[in-house]
C-alpha positions in Angstrom: 0.0 0.0 0.0 2.9 2.4 0.6 3.3 3.6 -3.0 -0.4 4.6 -3.2 -0.3 6.3 0.2 2.8 8.2 -0.9 1.0 9.2 -4.1 -2.1 10.3 -2.1 0.2 12.4 0.1 1.9 14.1 -2.9 -1.5 14.9 -4.4 -2.8 16.3 -1.1 0.2 18.5 -0.8 0.0 19.7 -4.4 -3.7 20.4 -4.1 -3.3 22.3 -0.9 -0.7 24.6 -2.4 -3.3 25.8 -5.0 -5.6 27.3 -2.2 -8.4 25.1 -3.4 -12.1 26.1 -3.3 -13.8 25.7 0.1 -16.3 22.9 0.5 -14.6 20.1 -1.4 -15.7 16.8 0.2 -12.6 14.7 0.3 -14.4 12.0 2.2 -16.8 11.5 -0.8 -13.9 11.4 -3.2 -14.2 7.7 -4.1 -15.4 5.4 -6.8 -18.7 3.8 -5.8 -19.0 0.4 -7.5 -22.8 0.1 -7.1 -22.4 -3.7 -6.9 -20.1 -4.1 -9.9 -17.1 -6.3 -9.7 -13.8 -4.7 -10.7 -11.6 -7.7 -9.6 -10.9 -8.8 -13.2 -10.1 -5.2 -14.2 -7.7 -4.8 -11.3 -6.1 -8.2 -12.1 -5.6 -7.1 -15.7 -3.9 -3.9 -14.5 -1.6 -5.8 -12.1 -0.8 -8.4 -14.8 0.0 -5.7 -17.2 2.8 -4.5 -14.9 4.4 -7.9 -15.2 3.9 -8.5 -19.0 4.6 -6.1 -21.8 1.0 -5.1 -22.2 -1.2 -2.0 -22.2 -4.0 -1.1 -19.9 -6.3 1.2 -21.8 -8.7 3.8 -20.3 -10.9 5.8 -22.7 -12.3 9.1 -21.3 -15.3 10.4 -23.3 -16.8 13.8 -22.7 -17.8 17.3 -23.7 -16.0 20.7 -23.6 -14.8 20.0 -20.1 -12.9 17.0 -21.6 -11.8 18.4 -25.0 -8.9 20.5 -23.7 -7.4 17.3 -22.3 -6.4 18.6 -18.9 -8.5 16.3 -16.8 -7.6 13.2 -18.9 -3.9 14.2 -18.8 -3.9 14.6 -15.0 -5.3 11.1 -14.7 -2.9 9.8 -17.3 0.2 11.2 -15.6 -0.7 10.1 -12.1 -1.8 6.6 -13.1 1.3 6.1 -15.3 3.5 7.2 -12.5 2.3 4.2 -10.5 1.5 1.6 -13.2 3.8 2.5 -16.1 3.6 4.7 -19.2 2.1 2.8 -22.1 2.1 5.9 -24.3 0.3 9.2 -25.0 -2.6 7.4 -26.6 -5.2 9.0 -28.9 -4.8 12.4 -30.4 -7.4 14.0 -32.6 -7.1 16.5 -35.5 -9.1 19.1 -33.5 -7.1 22.2 -34.5 -7.1 21.1 -38.2 -10.9 20.8 -37.9 -11.1 24.4 -36.6 -11.5 24.0 -32.8 -9.4 23.9 -29.7 -7.2 20.9 -28.9 -5.0 19.8 -26.0 -1.7 21.6 -25.6 0.5 18.5 -25.2 0.6 17.4 -28.9 0.9 18.8 -32.4 -0.8 17.3 -35.4 -0.5 19.2 -38.6 -0.8 18.6 -42.3 1.7 20.1 -44.8 -1.0 20.8 -47.2 -3.8 22.0 -44.9 -7.2 20.4 -45.2 -9.7 20.3 -48.0 -12.7 19.6 -45.7 -13.4 19.1 -42.1 -16.2 18.0 -39.9 -17.1 18.5 -36.2 -19.5 16.6 -34.0 -22.2 19.4 -33.8 -21.6 20.8 -37.4 -24.8 20.8 -39.4 -22.9 19.5 -42.4 -20.1 17.0 -42.3 -18.2 17.2 -45.7 -15.3 15.0 -44.3 -17.6 12.4 -42.8 -17.4 11.6 -39.1 -15.4 9.2 -37.0 -15.6 8.1 -33.4 -13.4 10.9 -32.2 -16.1 13.5 -33.1 -13.9 15.1 -35.8 -12.7 14.3 -39.3 -10.4 16.0 -41.9 -9.8 15.3 -45.5 -6.6 16.4 -47.3 -6.4 18.2 -50.7 -5.3 16.2 -53.7 -4.5 12.6 -52.8 -2.1 13.0 -49.9 -0.1 15.1 -47.4 2.7 14.9 -45.0 1.4 14.5 -41.5 3.6 16.1 -38.8 3.2 14.5 -35.4 4.8 15.7 -32.2 4.3 14.6 -28.5 5.4 17.5 -26.4 5.8 15.6 -23.1 9.3 14.1 -22.7 7.9 10.8 -21.5 5.6 10.3 -24.5 8.1 9.0 -27.2 6.5 6.6 -29.5 7.3 4.1 -32.2 3.9 2.7 -33.1 1.2 4.8 -34.6 -2.4 3.8 -35.5 -4.3 5.9 -38.0 -8.1 6.0 -37.6 -9.7 6.8 -41.0 -12.6 6.2 -43.3 -12.6 2.8 -44.9 -10.5 3.8 -48.0 -7.4 4.1 -45.8 -4.0 5.5 -46.6 -0.6 4.3 -47.9 2.2 5.6 -45.7 5.9 6.4 -46.0 8.5 7.7 -43.5 11.5 9.2 -45.3 12.0 7.1 -48.4 10.7 3.9 -46.7 7.2 2.5 -47.2 5.6 1.7 -43.9 3.9 -1.6 -43.9 0.4 -1.2 -42.3 -1.4 -3.8 -40.3 -5.2 -3.3 -40.7 -6.8 -3.6 -37.3 -10.2 -3.0 -38.9 -11.7 -1.3 -41.9 -11.1 2.1 -40.1 -7.8 1.5 -38.2 -4.3 0.8 -39.5 -1.2 0.4 -37.3 2.3 1.2 -38.4 5.7 0.6 -36.8 8.1 3.6 -37.2 11.8 3.3 -37.8 12.7 4.4 -34.2 11.4 5.7 -31.0 11.0 9.5 -31.1 8.9 12.3 -29.8 8.0 13.4 -33.4 7.5 12.0 -36.8 6.7 13.1 -40.3 4.6 10.5 -42.2 3.7 10.9 -45.9 0.1 9.8 -46.5 -1.4 9.0 -49.9 -5.1 8.3 -50.4 -8.5 9.9 -50.5 -9.6 8.9 -47.0 -10.6 11.1 -44.1 -8.5 11.1 -40.9 -10.3 10.7 -37.5 -7.3 10.5 -35.2 -3.8 9.1 -34.5 -2.8 6.9 -31.6 0.8 7.1 -30.2 2.2 4.1 -28.3 5.6 3.6 -26.8 7.6 0.4 -26.2 6.8 0.1 -22.4 4.0 -1.6 -20.6 1.6 0.4 -18.6 -1.4 2.7 -18.7 -2.8 4.4 -21.8 -5.5 7.1 -21.4 -7.3 7.9 -24.7 -9.3 11.1 -24.6 -12.4 11.8 -26.8 -13.8 15.3 -26.0 -16.1 17.5 -28.1 -17.6 20.9 -27.3 -21.3 20.7 -26.8 -21.4 16.9 -26.7 -24.2 14.9 -25.1 -24.8 11.1 -24.8 -27.2 11.5 -27.8 -24.7 13.2 -30.0 -22.2 10.4 -29.6 -25.0 7.9 -30.3 -25.4 9.8 -33.6 -22.0 8.8 -34.9 -22.3 5.9 -37.2 -20.2 3.0 -36.0 -19.1 4.8 -32.8 -18.9 1.8 -30.6 -17.4 -0.4 -33.4 -14.6 2.1 -34.0 -14.1 2.5 -30.2 -13.4 -1.3 -30.1 -10.1 -0.7 -32.0 -8.7 1.0 -28.9 -9.3 -2.2 -26.9 -10.5 -0.4 -23.8 -10.5 -2.0 -20.4 -12.2 1.0 -18.7 -14.4 3.6 -20.3 -15.0 6.8 -18.2 -17.9 9.0 -19.4 -18.1 12.6 -18.3 -21.3 14.0 -19.9 -24.4 15.6 -18.6 -23.7 19.4 -18.5 -25.2 20.0 -22.0 -28.2 17.9 -21.2 -28.8 20.1 -18.1 -28.9 23.2 -20.3 -31.2 21.6 -22.8 -33.5 18.6 -22.7 -32.7 15.7 -20.4 -36.0 13.8 -20.7 -34.3 11.0 -22.6 -31.0 11.0 -20.6 -31.8 7.7 -18.9 -32.4 5.9 -22.2 -29.5 7.7 -23.9 -27.0 6.5 -21.2 -28.5 3.0 -21.5 -28.1 3.0 -25.3 -24.6 4.2 -25.2 -23.4 1.7 -22.6 -25.1 -1.2 -24.2 -23.8 -0.4 -27.7 -20.2 -0.2 -26.3 -20.7 -3.4 -24.3 -21.8 -5.3 -27.4 -18.5 -4.4 -29.1 -16.4 -4.7 -26.0 -17.9 -7.4 -23.8 -15.3 -7.3 -21.1 -15.2 -3.5 -20.7 -16.0 -1.7 -17.4 -17.6 1.7 -17.1 -17.3 4.7 -14.8 -19.9 7.4 -15.0 -19.0 10.9 -13.6 -21.4 13.7 -12.7 -20.9 17.4 -13.6 -20.0 20.1 -11.1 -22.7 22.7 -10.3 -22.8 25.7 -12.7 -24.7 28.9 -13.1 -27.0 30.2 -15.9 -27.5 33.8 -16.8 -30.8 35.5 -16.3 -32.1 39.0 -16.8 -30.5 40.2 -13.5 -27.4 38.1 -13.3 -26.3 34.5 -12.7 -28.2 31.9 -10.8 -27.7 28.2 -10.0 -28.5 26.0 -13.0 -30.8 23.6 -11.2 -30.8 21.2 -14.1 -27.2 20.1 -13.1 -28.5 18.7 -9.8 -31.4 17.0 -11.6 -29.0 15.5 -14.2 -26.7 14.4 -11.4 -29.5 12.6 -9.7 -30.5 10.9 -12.9 -27.0 9.6 -13.5 -26.6 8.4 -9.9 -30.0 6.7 -10.0 -29.3 5.1 -13.4 -25.9 3.8 -12.2 -27.4 2.3 -9.0 -30.2 0.6 -10.9 -27.8 -0.8 -13.5 -24.8 -1.6 -11.2 -22.5 0.9 -13.0 -19.7 2.5 -10.9 -19.8 6.3 -10.4 -17.5 9.2 -9.4 -19.8 11.9 -8.1 -17.9 15.1 -9.0 -21.0 17.1 -8.1 -20.8 16.0 -4.5 -17.0 15.9 -4.3 -16.8 19.5 -5.7 -19.1 20.8 -2.9 -22.7 20.2 -4.0 -25.1 23.1 -3.9 -23.2 26.4 -3.8 -20.0 24.9 -5.3 -20.1 27.2 -8.4 -19.8 30.3 -6.2 -17.0 28.8 -4.2 -15.0 27.7 -7.3 -15.5 31.2 -8.8 -14.3 33.0 -5.7 -11.2 30.7 -5.5 -10.4 31.5 -9.2 -11.0 27.9 -10.4 -14.1 28.5 -12.5 -14.1 30.7 -15.6 -16.2 33.9 -15.6 -18.7 32.2 -18.0 -19.8 30.4 -14.8 -19.7 27.1 -16.7 -16.2 26.0 -17.6 -13.2 25.6 -15.2 -9.9 27.4 -15.6 -6.8 25.2 -16.2 -6.1 25.0 -12.4 -9.7 23.8 -11.9 -9.4 21.0 -14.5 -6.0 20.0 -12.9 -7.8 19.8 -9.5 -10.6 17.8 -11.0 -8.2 15.4 -12.7 -6.2 15.0 -9.5 -9.3 14.2 -7.5 -10.4 11.6 -10.0 -7.0 10.0 -10.1 -6.9 9.8 -6.3 -10.2 8.0 -6.2 -9.1 5.6 -9.0 -5.8 4.9 -7.3 -7.4 4.1 -4.0 -9.8 1.7 -5.5 -7.3 0.0 -7.9 -4.8 -0.5 -5.0 -7.4 -2.0 -2.7 -7.4 0.9 -0.2 -11.1 1.5 -1.0 -13.6 -1.3 -1.5 -16.0 0.8 -3.5 -19.0 0.3 -1.2 -21.5 3.1 -0.8 -22.3 3.7 2.8 -23.2 7.4 3.1 -24.4 8.7 -0.3 -27.3 11.1 -0.2 -29.3 12.6 -3.1 -28.4 16.1 -4.3 -30.5 18.7 -2.6 -32.3 21.2 -4.7 -31.7 24.7 -3.4 -34.6 26.5 -2.0 -33.1 29.7 -3.1 -30.4 30.4 -5.6 -27.2 32.3 -4.7 -27.0 36.0 -4.6 -27.4 37.3 -8.1 -24.3 38.8 -9.5 -23.2 40.2 -12.9 -19.8 39.1 -14.0 -19.3 40.2 -17.6 -21.3 39.0 -20.6 -22.3 35.4 -21.5 -24.6 33.7 -24.0 -28.0 32.5 -22.9 -26.9 29.0 -23.4 -23.2 28.8 -22.9 -23.1 25.1 -22.5 -23.4 24.5 -26.2 -20.8 27.1 -27.4 -19.2 24.9 -30.0 -16.0 26.7 -30.4 -15.2 27.6 -26.8 -11.5 28.4 -26.8 -10.6 28.4 -23.1 -7.4 26.3 -22.7 -6.9 25.9 -26.4 -3.5 25.4 -27.8 -2.0 28.0 -30.2 1.4 26.3 -30.6 2.8 26.2 -34.1 
């Protein structure tokens, strides 16, 4: 247990130096299994440390996930304990005209001829499971790939693409591709490196690239799209089938904020459909549902609590209990009712009263990683002994005016907070 206890201490010290928001419930910061059995999952993780194998976690979400900060914090902290299997999935978000994580670079030498995003009304480049797609001009391009973190050197890349696929070269050498499926091809590069230039020829659309190193350990693949809901991912043709190519052992789903600002009447069935579709393609996979933090909505006289968040939180918790799906209740961990004001005062929430600032997402990722580490190490047994339903506030917080915002900021498709502008 000592390594995990040491890690928890390091996290606690790091978080305390950030003058975190008041009201965080560290006692509630745990994974509640709701009757599910993660013993096989934990065994796979432990066995992966002995063998040269990868343990894959896929994190699916909305604009809170798209910048990659939460997923990256989980990635770094789990890899520190269980080994670094690689950077994992990177998506051509910037090439598609939206914000992307700051720890990688993915560029085309020829630009793009067409691009598609999850919530775009038209999708001229088609659509893949990552929620974006790009098509290159002519019949090819040079794809420049760089992993900016020193520990993320790679020698294997997997291209996720439309069925036509690509031919690939590195330097003057043809790269022999191994087709994992109709929409995924894996290549072995000439050497381990933190960057590579790969010449692509073909008329296919690119959905993403996966970077893997030579070491055993954890891989955290991030799929985040601004404005996303459970239903919007269900609308991607072949989403679960393409997700199967990542071979996930654990799928973490962080959705619900956009449903809270819109229509959540079908949320229960949407969650059910998404999980069942993934389970059909990945029978051994385990799930973890997370709940959103409280936010505010703008009214005629200022900002007030978005009560739909608490309702969505309760729907997710109740669904998970009824279906024996594990949960991490960020709504409660973050402070429950009144948390949005406290995170704003501490400087952890953006002035749109919806998104977090980078320090807020780092804190969220650290808390989630702590909860996972305690469960995976056996420190926590995942039983639920003191969970209570979220209380609806009798009265909202004091109204306040903090700059301008849209009437429905949750579905701003091109929210640029935390976006990378690196060349």
